N, C-alpha and C positions, 0 to 999 in steps of 0.2 A: 504494500500500500504506500502511495506517495504521501508526503507530509500534507500537501494541500487537501487531499481526500480525508486524511485523519482530522485535520483542523475543521473542515466543513462538517464532518460527522459529529464532532463533539463540542464545538465552540459554543453553540447556543445553550447546551445543557450546563456547561461550566459557568458561563456568564449568568445564566438565570439563577443557578444555585448561589453564586456569590452575591448577586443582587438581593436575593431573599435573606441571605445570612447577614449582609452588611446594611441593607436598607438604603444604599446610596449607589446610584447607577455609575457615577464616575469612578468611585473606588472599586466597584465590582469590575468595571472595564479594565482598569489598571492591573488588578490582580489576575484577571483572565489573561491579559497579555503576558504577565510574568509567568504564569502557569504554562502557557504555550511556548514561551521562550525556553523554559526548562525542558519541555517536551522535545523541542527541536534539538536541544543539546544532547539529549539521550535517546533520540529517535531510533537509532539502530538497535538499541536494547528493547525499547518498549513496543516497537512494531511487532515483536514476536509474542508479546503477552496475550494470554487468552482474554483478559479483561482490562484493556488499557484505560477504560474510563475510571476504574477504581484507583489506578495510579494517578490519574489527573485530579481526582477528588482529594487524594492525600496531599498532593503537591499544592493544590489550591488552599487547603486548610493550613498547610505549613506556611505558605506565602502570607496568609492573613495574620499569622502570629509573628512574622519576621519584623524585628525592630527597624531594619533598614527601610522598610516600606511605610513606616509610621510617619504621619504628619508631613 
């Protein structure tokens, strides 16, 4: 699977989840971008995962708690 296909398949789910979790569309969009940047960096590994969406959710949650993304 190409990264573009991967992104198009999962972007809306991750962005919607983050928006519900944060209550702020702008912050959710930034965290979704960070999540997919990390996915791009590890794409050779995660493309083989049976459930890559679970990996994305873990990364999104981790990005939300990252102090470097605060304020």
